C-alpha positions in Angstrom: 0.0 0.0 0.1 2.9 2.4 0.9 4.4 1.8 -2.6 1.0 2.4 -4.3 0.6 5.7 -2.4 4.1 6.8 -3.4 3.5 6.2 -6.9 0.3 8.2 -6.9 2.1 11.1 -5.1 4.8 11.1 -7.8 2.2 11.2 -10.5 0.2 14.0 -9.0 3.3 16.0 -8.2 4.6 15.6 -11.7 1.2 16.9 -13.1 1.5 19.9 -10.8 5.1 20.4 -12.0 3.6 21.5 -15.3 2.1 24.5 -13.4 4.8 25.6 -11.1 7.6 24.2 -8.9 6.1 25.5 -5.7 2.8 23.7 -6.6 4.7 20.5 -7.4 6.5 20.7 -3.9 3.2 21.2 -2.3 1.7 18.1 -3.9 4.8 16.0 -3.2 4.7 17.3 0.4 1.1 16.7 1.0 1.2 13.2 -0.3 4.5 12.4 1.4 3.0 13.0 4.9 0.3 10.5 4.1 2.8 8.0 2.9 5.1 8.5 5.9 2.1 8.1 8.2 1.0 5.0 6.5 4.5 3.5 6.7 4.7 4.3 10.4 1.3 2.6 10.9 2.6 -0.5 9.1 5.8 -0.6 11.1 3.9 -0.2 14.3 1.4 -3.0 13.6 3.4 -5.5 11.5 7.0 -5.2 12.6 6.9 -6.8 16.1 6.3 -10.5 16.4 2.7 -11.6 15.9 0.7 -11.5 19.0 -2.8 -12.2 20.4 -5.8 -10.3 19.3 -5.9 -7.7 22.1 -2.2 -6.8 21.7 -2.5 -6.5 17.9 -5.6 -4.3 18.3 -3.8 -2.1 20.7 -0.9 -1.7 18.3 -3.2 -0.9 15.4 -5.0 1.7 17.5 -1.8 3.3 18.5 -0.5 3.1 14.9 -3.7 5.0 13.7 -3.2 7.7 16.3 0.5 8.0 15.2 -0.5 8.1 11.6 -3.0 10.9 12.1 -0.6 12.8 14.3 2.1 12.7 11.6 -0.3 13.6 8.9 -1.9 16.5 10.7 1.5 17.8 12.0 2.9 17.4 8.5 0.1 19.3 6.8 0.4 22.1 9.4 4.1 22.4 8.7 3.6 22.5 4.9 0.7 25.0 5.0 1.6 27.3 8.0 5.3 27.1 8.3 6.4 26.6 4.7 3.4 28.5 3.3 3.0 26.1 0.3 -0.2 26.5 -1.8 -3.3 25.0 -0.3 -4.7 23.2 -3.3 -1.7 21.1 -4.3 -1.0 20.1 -0.7 -4.6 18.9 -0.3 -4.7 17.2 -3.7 -1.4 15.3 -3.0 -2.7 14.2 0.4 -6.1 13.3 -1.1 -4.4 11.3 -3.9 -2.5 9.1 -1.4 -5.7 8.7 0.7 -7.7 7.6 -2.3 -5.2 5.1 -3.2 -5.3 3.8 0.4 -9.2 3.5 0.0 -8.9 1.9 -3.4 -6.5 -0.8 -2.3 -8.6 -1.7 0.7 -11.8 -1.6 -1.3 -10.7 -3.8 -4.1 -8.5 -6.2 -2.1 -5.5 -6.0 -4.4 
């Protein structure tokens, strides 16, 4: 899933590169925070040795919290601190999230 999200971010960022470099950076950045959040979730859940259901569920819940903290913090940094344009940042993040939904929906 992380690889599919990264590919989508590269495609969207490349399309925004046709308009402006700053817009492309916004799209790459917005998508990258989602990809990093998903990778951290996967590491948190799947990296330790397999465990019982309750332990795995706790890992998953903490991984989801970590993912959202990284995503929201990253979007804050991109939009407020770096002052990148809103539209490409959100489109890059949305593209990565849509890939997440599509992979889970179609059970690829």
